[in-house]
C-alpha positions as CSV (number, residue, x, y, z in Angstrom):
1,M,-101.2,-177.0,205.0
2,S,-98.2,-176.2,203.7
3,V,-95.4,-178.0,203.3
4,S,-91.7,-177.0,203.7
5,P,-89.1,-177.8,201.0
6,E,-86.8,-179.6,203.6
7,Q,-90.1,-181.7,203.9
8,Q,-90.9,-182.2,200.6
9,L,-87.4,-183.3,199.6
10,E,-87.9,-185.7,202.2
11,M,-91.0,-186.9,200.8
12,H,-89.4,-187.3,197.8
13,F,-86.2,-189.3,198.6
14,S,-88.9,-191.5,201.2
15,F,-90.8,-192.5,198.1
16,V,-87.6,-193.1,195.5
17,S,-86.0,-195.3,198.7
18,A,-89.6,-197.3,198.6
19,L,-89.4,-197.7,194.7
20,R,-85.3,-198.8,194.6
21,P,-86.2,-202.5,195.4
22,L,-88.6,-202.4,192.5
23,L,-86.0,-200.9,190.2
24,A,-83.9,-203.2,191.3
25,L,-86.2,-206.0,190.3
26,S,-87.2,-204.6,187.3
27,L,-83.3,-204.4,185.5
28,T,-82.7,-207.9,186.9
29,V,-85.9,-209.0,184.4
30,V,-84.7,-207.0,182.0
31,A,-81.0,-208.1,181.8
32,L,-82.6,-211.7,182.3
33,S,-85.1,-211.6,179.2
34,A,-81.8,-209.7,177.2
35,A,-79.4,-212.6,178.0
36,Q,-81.9,-216.1,177.6
37,P,-81.5,-216.0,173.6
38,S,-77.7,-216.1,173.7
39,L,-78.4,-219.0,176.4
40,V,-80.8,-220.6,174.2
41,S,-78.3,-219.9,170.8
42,S,-75.6,-221.4,173.3
43,R,-77.4,-224.3,173.8
44,L,-78.2,-225.0,170.3
45,A,-74.4,-224.0,169.4
46,L,-73.3,-226.9,172.2
47,M,-75.7,-229.3,170.7
48,N,-74.9,-228.9,166.8
49,K,-70.6,-229.8,167.6
50,S,-71.8,-232.4,169.7
51,V,-74.2,-234.4,167.7
52,R,-71.6,-233.4,164.4
53,L,-68.7,-234.5,167.0
54,L,-70.8,-238.1,167.4
55,N,-71.6,-238.2,163.9
56,T,-68.2,-238.2,162.5
57,Q,-66.1,-239.8,165.5
58,C,-68.5,-242.5,166.4
59,V,-71.1,-243.1,164.0
60,K,-68.9,-245.2,161.5
61,C,-69.0,-248.1,164.2
62,L,-71.9,-247.4,166.6
63,G,-74.8,-246.2,164.5
64,G,-76.2,-246.5,160.5
65,V,-75.1,-249.9,159.1
66,K,-73.3,-250.9,161.7
67,E,-74.0,-251.1,165.6
68,T,-70.4,-253.0,167.4
69,G,-72.0,-253.9,170.9
70,G,-75.8,-253.0,169.8
71,M,-75.2,-249.4,170.7
72,N,-76.6,-246.9,167.9
73,L,-75.5,-243.1,168.7
74,L,-77.3,-242.0,165.8
75,F,-80.5,-241.2,167.4
76,R,-81.0,-239.8,170.9
77,D,-83.3,-242.4,172.4
78,S,-81.0,-245.6,171.7
79,A,-77.4,-243.6,173.2
80,L,-79.7,-243.0,176.6
81,K,-80.9,-246.8,176.4
82,G,-77.1,-247.9,176.0
83,G,-76.1,-251.3,174.1
84,K,-75.4,-255.2,174.6
85,S,-73.8,-254.2,178.1
86,G,-77.0,-252.1,179.4
87,L,-74.9,-249.4,180.1
88,P,-76.3,-245.9,178.7
89,A,-73.6,-244.3,176.3
90,I,-75.5,-241.0,178.3
91,V,-76.7,-240.0,180.8
92,P,-78.2,-236.5,180.8
93,G,-76.8,-234.1,183.4
94,K,-74.0,-237.1,184.8
95,P,-71.0,-237.0,182.6
96,D,-69.0,-239.5,184.9
97,E,-71.9,-241.9,184.8
98,S,-72.0,-242.0,180.9
99,E,-70.3,-244.6,179.5
100,L,-69.5,-242.4,176.1
101,M,-67.3,-240.5,178.7
102,K,-65.8,-243.4,180.3
103,R,-64.6,-244.8,176.5
104,V,-63.5,-241.7,175.4
105,T,-61.2,-241.4,178.0
106,T,-60.0,-244.6,179.5
107,A,-56.1,-245.4,178.6
108,D,-57.3,-249.0,177.6
109,E,-56.8,-248.9,174.3
110,D,-59.1,-252.6,174.2
111,D,-62.0,-250.0,175.5
112,R,-61.1,-247.0,174.0
113,M,-63.6,-244.8,171.6
114,P,-62.9,-244.1,169.0
115,K,-61.4,-247.8,167.9
116,K,-58.9,-247.7,164.8
117,A,-58.6,-244.3,165.3
118,A,-56.4,-241.3,166.9
119,A,-58.1,-240.8,170.6
120,L,-60.0,-237.6,170.6
121,R,-58.3,-234.0,171.8
122,P,-58.8,-233.1,175.2
123,D,-61.2,-229.8,173.5
124,Q,-63.1,-232.3,171.9
125,I,-63.3,-234.7,175.4
126,A,-64.0,-231.0,177.1
127,L,-67.4,-230.5,174.6
128,F,-68.8,-233.7,175.7
129,K,-68.2,-233.6,178.9
130,R,-70.1,-230.6,178.8
131,W,-72.9,-231.4,176.6
132,I,-73.2,-234.3,178.7
133,A,-73.2,-231.9,181.9
134,E,-75.5,-229.4,180.4
135,G,-78.1,-232.3,179.6
136,A,-77.2,-233.4,176.4
137,H,-80.0,-231.4,174.4
138,W,-80.4,-233.5,171.2
139,E,-83.1,-232.3,168.4
140,E,-84.0,-235.1,166.2
141,H,-82.6,-234.5,162.4
142,W,-85.2,-232.6,160.2
143,A,-85.5,-235.8,157.6
144,Y,-87.0,-238.0,160.7
145,V,-89.8,-235.3,162.0
146,P,-93.1,-235.9,160.6
147,P,-94.5,-232.9,158.7
148,K,-96.7,-230.7,160.9
149,K,-100.2,-229.1,158.8
150,S,-99.7,-225.0,159.1
151,G,-103.1,-224.5,159.2
152,R,-103.0,-222.7,155.7
153,T,-105.0,-223.1,153.0
154,M,-103.4,-224.0,149.5
155,D,-104.7,-221.0,148.2
156,E,-102.6,-219.0,151.6
157,I,-99.5,-220.4,150.7
158,V,-99.4,-220.1,147.0
159,S,-100.9,-216.6,147.1
160,V,-99.0,-213.8,146.0
161,A,-99.0,-209.8,147.6
162,N,-97.9,-208.2,144.3
163,G,-99.5,-210.7,141.3
164,R,-97.6,-209.4,138.6
165,W,-94.1,-210.0,140.4
166,C,-93.6,-213.5,138.9
167,E,-94.1,-212.4,135.4
168,T,-91.1,-212.5,133.1
169,R,-90.8,-210.1,130.3
170,I,-91.6,-212.4,127.8
171,M,-95.5,-212.7,129.7
172,L,-95.3,-208.3,129.6
173,W,-94.4,-208.5,125.9
174,R,-97.0,-211.0,125.0
175,D,-99.9,-209.0,126.8
176,R,-99.2,-205.8,125.3
């Protein structure tokens, strides 16, 4: 059975047409997986900036030695729980329900945070709002995270690939 060139061309195009959705899906998956690292690094950068802003603007009065109103913003758990008022400072995903946002945006000088300091700039307030809206991700400071076992022996940890790399000139001279 012989197939004409027109039939071959038609079969080729029907095969390519059948693969088009699969190709589109594959390209989408590749694009999303390429974007994922930037999403993670973007979230990490947002978290670092937000927690740093908390530490520089808020923790002086709301954490550490001084916990005004029973509020501590040093740790995520205490920030989510709230202070004496019972209102959580941060409600992940809901900046409008977060007491922190209400306090940094209020015009009332008695309620505004930070107290005894200039009000936060609009870009700082926007940073807090975005961070809370995206879930208020917060990693513990490394000093508060218990160490984990690596699963390696001490010999594996201290072994060197080239045993002579750590020798000094004095050691080499001595061993002549």
